[in-house]
C-alpha positions in Angstrom: 145.8 104.6 91.3 142.8 103.5 93.1 143.4 99.4 93.6 139.1 100.3 92.4 140.9 102.3 89.7 142.9 99.9 88.8 140.2 96.9 88.4 138.0 98.9 86.3 140.4 100.2 83.9 141.5 96.3 82.0 137.5 96.6 82.1 135.9 99.1 80.6 138.5 97.9 78.1 137.7 94.8 77.7 134.1 96.1 77.3 134.5 98.7 74.8 136.4 96.2 72.4 133.7 94.0 72.7 130.8 96.8 71.4 132.9 97.4 68.4 133.6 94.6 66.8 129.5 94.0 67.0 129.0 97.1 65.4 129.7 96.3 61.4 130.2 99.6 59.1 126.9 98.6 57.5 125.1 99.1 60.9 126.6 103.7 60.9 126.3 103.6 57.1 129.3 103.4 56.6 130.9 100.7 53.1 132.7 97.5 53.9 135.9 98.4 52.4 138.7 96.1 51.7 140.8 93.7 54.3 138.8 94.4 56.9 140.9 93.1 59.6 138.5 94.1 62.9 135.4 92.0 62.5 133.2 95.6 63.6 134.2 98.7 63.4 138.0 100.2 63.5 138.5 101.9 66.4 140.0 104.9 64.2 135.6 104.9 62.8 134.8 104.6 66.2 136.3 107.9 67.8 135.4 110.0 64.1 131.8 109.4 64.0 131.8 109.8 68.0 133.6 113.4 67.2 136.8 112.4 68.9 140.1 112.3 69.2 141.6 108.6 67.4 144.2 109.4 69.6 141.5 109.4 73.0 139.8 106.9 71.8 142.4 104.6 71.2 143.8 105.3 74.8 140.3 105.1 76.7 139.9 101.6 74.5 143.0 100.8 76.1 142.5 101.6 80.1 144.3 104.3 80.2 144.3 106.4 83.0 141.8 109.4 80.8 139.4 111.2 82.1 135.8 111.2 79.7 133.3 113.7 80.6 129.2 112.7 79.9 128.6 114.1 76.7 132.0 112.0 74.7 130.8 108.6 77.0 127.3 109.5 74.6 128.5 110.5 71.6 130.5 107.0 71.7 128.1 104.7 73.4 125.3 106.4 70.3 128.2 104.9 67.9 128.1 101.1 69.3 124.6 101.5 69.8 124.6 100.4 73.5 121.3 99.9 74.7 120.4 101.7 77.9 122.0 98.8 80.4 124.9 98.7 78.3 125.6 102.6 78.8 124.4 102.8 82.4 127.4 99.9 82.3 130.1 102.1 80.4 129.1 104.8 82.7 130.1 103.1 85.9 133.5 101.2 83.9 134.4 104.6 83.1 133.9 106.1 86.7 131.3 108.4 85.8 127.9 109.2 87.5 125.1 108.1 85.4 122.8 109.7 83.9 120.4 108.1 82.8 118.3 109.5 78.8 116.4 112.8 79.4 113.1 110.9 77.3 110.8 111.1 80.4 109.7 109.2 82.6 108.6 105.7 82.1 104.3 105.7 81.6 103.5 102.7 81.0 104.3 98.7 82.6 104.4 95.1 81.7 101.6 92.7 82.1 103.9 91.0 84.9 104.7 94.0 86.5 101.1 94.5 87.0 100.7 90.2 87.9 102.8 91.3 90.7 100.5 94.0 92.3 97.7 92.3 91.6 98.8 90.0 93.9 99.6 91.5 96.8 95.7 91.9 97.6 94.7 92.3 100.6 97.5 94.9 100.5 96.6 98.3 98.3 99.9 98.7 95.5 100.7 100.8 93.3 103.2 101.1 91.0 104.3 105.2 90.8 107.4 106.4 89.0 109.4 109.6 90.7 107.1 112.6 89.2 104.1 110.0 91.4 102.9 109.9 88.2 100.1 106.9 88.6 101.2 103.4 86.4 99.5 100.8 88.0 97.5 100.0 90.8 95.7 96.8 92.7 91.7 96.4 94.2 92.0 97.2 96.9 94.1 100.6 96.6 91.5 101.2 94.3 88.7 100.6 97.4 90.2 103.9 99.1 91.5 106.3 96.5 88.8 105.3 93.5 85.8 107.3 95.2 83.8 110.2 92.5 86.6 113.3 94.1 89.0 111.7 92.6 87.4 110.5 89.4 86.3 114.5 88.5 90.5 115.3 88.3 91.0 113.1 85.6 94.9 113.1 86.3 96.2 109.8 87.9 99.3 111.2 89.3 98.7 110.8 93.3 100.6 115.0 94.3 97.8 116.5 91.8 95.0 114.8 93.5 96.4 115.8 96.7 96.9 119.0 96.1 94.0 120.3 94.4 90.5 118.0 96.4 89.0 119.7 99.6 90.6 119.8 101.8 87.7 118.4 103.9 87.2 115.3 100.9 91.0 114.5 100.3 91.6 111.3 101.4 94.9 111.4 102.7 94.7 112.7 106.9 97.6 115.1 107.9 98.1 116.8 105.0 100.2 119.1 107.4 103.2 116.7 107.7 102.4 114.3 104.9 102.3 116.4 101.4 105.3 118.3 102.8 107.3 115.0 103.2 106.2 113.9 99.3 107.2 117.0 97.6 110.5 116.6 99.3 110.6 113.3 97.6 109.8 114.6 94.6 112.7 117.5 94.7 114.6 114.3 95.1 114.3 113.3 91.8 114.3 116.5 90.0 117.4 116.6 90.3 117.8 114.2 88.0 115.6 116.2 85.3 115.8 120.1 85.4 115.6 121.6 82.5 113.2 119.0 81.1 111.1 120.5 79.3 108.1 117.7 81.1 109.0 118.0 84.7 109.7 122.4 84.3 105.3 122.3 82.1 104.8 119.5 85.3 106.5 121.8 88.1 104.3 124.6 86.2 101.2 123.6 86.4 101.4 122.6 89.9 102.1 125.6 91.2 99.4 127.5 89.4 96.6 124.8 90.4 97.9 125.6 93.8 99.1 127.8 95.6 100.4 125.9 99.1 102.6 123.4 96.2 103.7 126.1 95.2 105.0 127.6 99.0 106.6 124.2 98.9 108.2 123.6 96.5 109.7 127.0 97.5 111.1 125.8 100.3 113.9 123.8 98.2 113.0 120.3 100.7 114.6 117.4 99.8 114.8 114.2 101.3 115.0 110.6 99.5 111.6 107.5 99.4 111.0 105.3 102.2 108.8 103.8 104.8 105.8 105.6 105.5 103.2 105.6 108.8 99.8 107.8 106.8 96.1 107.9 108.0 93.7 106.9 105.3 89.7 108.3 105.4 87.1 106.3 103.3 83.5 107.6 103.4 82.3 104.0 103.7 84.6 102.7 106.8 86.7 106.1 109.1 90.3 106.4 109.1 93.7 104.3 108.8 96.3 103.9 109.9 98.3 102.5 107.5 102.7 101.7 106.8 104.1 101.7 102.9 107.2 100.5 101.5 108.7 101.6 98.4 110.1 98.8 96.0 111.9 98.9 93.1 111.7 97.8 89.9 114.3 96.0 87.9 114.6 97.4 84.3 112.6 100.4 84.8 114.4 103.8 86.7 112.5 105.4 88.9 109.6 103.8 89.2 108.8 102.4 92.1 105.8 99.7 93.4 104.9 100.9 97.1 102.5 98.7 99.3 100.3 100.0 101.8 100.2 97.4 104.7 96.9 97.5 108.1 99.4 99.5 111.0 96.4 97.2 113.0 93.4 95.0 113.4 91.0 98.0 112.9 92.8 99.2 109.8 92.9 95.6 108.7 88.7 95.2 109.2 88.1 98.2 107.6 90.2 97.5 104.0 88.0 93.9 104.2 85.2 95.5 104.4 85.7 98.0 101.0 86.8 95.2 99.9 82.8 93.6 101.0 82.3 96.7 99.6 84.1 96.5 95.8 82.3 93.0 95.8 78.8 94.7 96.5 78.9 97.0 94.1 81.4 95.5 91.2 80.9 92.1 91.1 84.1 90.7 90.0 83.5 90.2 86.2 83.8 93.8 86.2 87.0 93.7 87.9 88.8 94.9 84.2 87.1 97.5 83.4 88.4 99.3 86.3 91.3 98.8 86.0 91.1 100.7 82.7 89.1 103.8 84.2 92.5 104.1 87.0 94.6 104.0 84.4 93.4 105.9 81.9 91.2 108.9 83.9 
C-alpha cells in the first residue's frame, strides 16, 4: 500500500464516522429505538440503508484496504445525506474516480458571478457550461455577438449559433480551423455525460441541423479547453483578433468564464468603437433590458 493510500484511509474512516454521527434515525424514517449510544446512525443501519453488507461497511469505515465501486459509494453518500462537495470528498478519499451527479448541467448563475463578468468590461466576458450554453454575458460581449443574425436563432448556445449561421454573417472568422477545435473540446466534456438524455438530444439535434457538425463529431477528435487566438468580425468595425482565456468557477462544476482580450491596438480601438456605438443606440438606462434579452433568448 502506497504512502498516499495509507494517509487517505484514516481520513476516510474519520470522515465517514463524522457524517454518520450527524444523521439521526428520524432523518431516514427509522424509529429512534431505546438505549442508543451512537449520536447518529449505527454502522449496521448505514449498511442496511445503503444495501451493502455490514462487515463490508465496517471495514470501509475502519479504513481497511477494500475496493469500493461508484455505485456503492453513491448509495452510502445518499444514506449519509452528503452534499455534492462532501460526495466528491468521499470519492477522493476512497480513491475512486469521481463522477459528478448526472442531473444535467448548470443553467443559471448567481449575482456574484454576474458582477464579476460585468466588471471585466471593456474585455469581452461570457460564462459557458461544458455544452457551450451561454449562462451570462457582459455588455462588451454583447456588443460583438448580440446582432440580429444571432438573435434569430433563439437558442443561447454558442456551437448551435456558429454551426447554423450562414458563413457570410458568422462572427467567427476562420471557421474551418476554429469550429473543429470547439467540437473536440465539446467531446472532451461529453465523456462525462455519455447516455444522458439532455446531452444525447443536444448532439442529435445539432447533427441534424448541421451536417458539418455531424461530420466533425463522427471524427472522434478530443481536446481540452485552453487559450486561443481568434479572429472575429462585426459589420460596423470589421475584423479583430482576440485572445481567449478560460477561468474555472468554484462551486460551478463544468462552467467557466471565458474572457476575450484584444490581441493588438487595432482590436482594442474597434472594441472602443463598438462601446461608443452601444451607448448611442442603447443608453445606460436600458442596459439591464439588453442583458435579459441575451440570457432568455
